[in-house]
C-alpha positions, -999 to +999 in steps of 0.1 A: +554-840-432+528-846-458+498-819-460+475-849-449+497-857-419+499-819-409+461-817-410+457-846-389+481-832-363+463-800-362+429-816-359+444-836-329+459-806-312+427-787-316+408-816-300+431-817-271+428-779-266+390-780-269+389-808-243+409-789-218+389-757-224+357-777-218+371-794-185+383-760-174+348-746-183+331-774-163+354-767-134+344-731-134+308-738-136+311-761-107+325-735-087+298-711-097+272-735-088+287-743-054+290-706-047+254-700-059+242-727-036+261-714-004+247-681-013+210-694-013+216-714+019+232-682+036+201-665+026+179-691+038+197-692+072+194-654+074+156-653+066+151-679+094+171-661+119+152-628+113+120-645+118+130-656+151+146-624+160+113-606+151+095-631+173+120-620+202+134-655+200+170-642+202+185-674+216+169-693+187+181-667+160+216-669+170+226-703+154+210-691+121+228-657+119+262-677+128+255-703+101+249-673+076+282-659+085+299-691+083+287-692+044+292-654+040+315-637+062+306-603+049+268-605+054+267-573+074+229-575+080+234-610+096+262-598+117+242-567+128+213-590+137+236-614+155+250-585+177+215-573+187+205-609+195+233-609+219+225-574+232+189-582+240+202-616+258+224-592+280+257-607+263+269-573+258+307-581+252+296-604+224+275-578+210+302-553+211+326-575+193+301-581+165+290-544+163+329-536+159+331-558+131+302-543+113+313-507+116+348-518+104+332-529+071+304-503+071+316-471+088+286-451+075+260-474+090+246-454+119+225-482+133+256-503+139+273-472+157+243-468+178+244-508+188+279-504+196+272-473+219+244-489+236+265-522+241+294-502+257+270-483+277+254-513+293+288-524+308+295-489+321+322-480+293+305-446+290+333-427+273+335-451+246+298-452+243+298-415+238+323-419+209+301-445+192+269-424+198+286-393+183+296-414+152+261-424+148+248-387+152+274-374+128+259-396+100+222-388+112+218-357+132+182-367+140+189-402+153+171-400+184+179-434+198+217-424+196+209-390+211+193-406+241+223-427+244+247-401+242+226-381+269+224-410+292+261-419+291+269-382+299+244-384+327+260-416+342+293-398+341+280-368+360+283-346+329+248-331+337+255-299+318+264-319+287+234-341+290+208-315+297+204-299+262+199-332+246+174-343+272+155-311+271+152-313+233+141-349+235+114-340+259+100-310+242+099-329+209+080-358+225+054-332+241+050-318+205+042-354+192+070-353+167+078-389+170+053-414+158+070-446+168+091-440+198+121-464+205+124-456+241+101-446+269+101-408+267+088-406+303+122-423+312+139-393+292+119-368+311+131-384+345+165-381+334+159-343+323+142-336+355+174-352+376+197-333+355+179-300+363+180-309+399+217-317+398+226-284+381+204-264+406+173-256+385+152-268+412+120-250+402+121-264+366+130-297+381+099-298+402+077-290+371+093-319+352+089-345+381+052-335+383+046-339+346+064-373+348+039-382+376+009-372+357+018-400+333+032-424+358+017-418+392+030-451+407+066-443+398+085-442+431+116-427+417+097-397+406+080-392+438+115-393+456+128-368+430+100-345+436+107-349+474+143-337+470+133-309+449+108-297+474+134-300+500+157-278+479+130-252+476+123-253+514+089-269+515+094-297+540+058-305+542+055-313+505+089-330+504+078-354+534+046-363+516+066-370+483+090-393+502+062-410+521+045-418+488+076-430+473+081-454+503+044-466+502+052-477+465+088-490+474+093-495+512+132-504+508+138-472+486+170-460+504+172-426+486+134-418+497+142-430+532+171-408+535+151-378+522+122-384+546+146-384+574+162-351+563+128-336+556+116-346+592+144-327+611 
């Protein structure tokens, strides 16, 4: 082959190679462009869903979070918000499923463990709830919402001695105004604490806690009933009857207060 022919062959081969490279590069760029567009669309859907979630429109938020996950299955913030949306709508099995997916990918995310704990708690799976709450607390020992969930789950299982120290700590810290933005009604925590004291036989302490609760919520029938049972255990039937009667004034069909009043009137 002459030098001129060889040169022409080399130029032709180079042109073919460059053409293929450009085509391949164009294909790569097309893929990058598609991925970028999907990422932007996923973010737009997440932002729209989050806006609805923050407005407490959980039903309206769900399709946006679902669309986000269809575009980016590993968008953990979207999956967590989807789980909480189901939780707030009372769809606890769906919430549990999505929280489990989040913690599988993010095992150090205490908020996801806490959500899993509450979702399990709401359907009565208290032992599993305790496991999840413990995971959250192991990551953040001061995670109050998880501590509340742990205490409530123990309470529902009748593990009053296990629940008691957590509830006492929470109640005392609330009294000291340590928490600026409470995530749960601390008087409900106090009510659980008072009942725990009652069930473990600390009746005088229980009476004091029920009384403190009634200072904040004088129309709370359950606290009046609890106070009545405590007075009954302390041997003061007159005050017990008065407490049960007040509970029944507030809630005439309160079976627990009716039973207590019958016992206090014997």
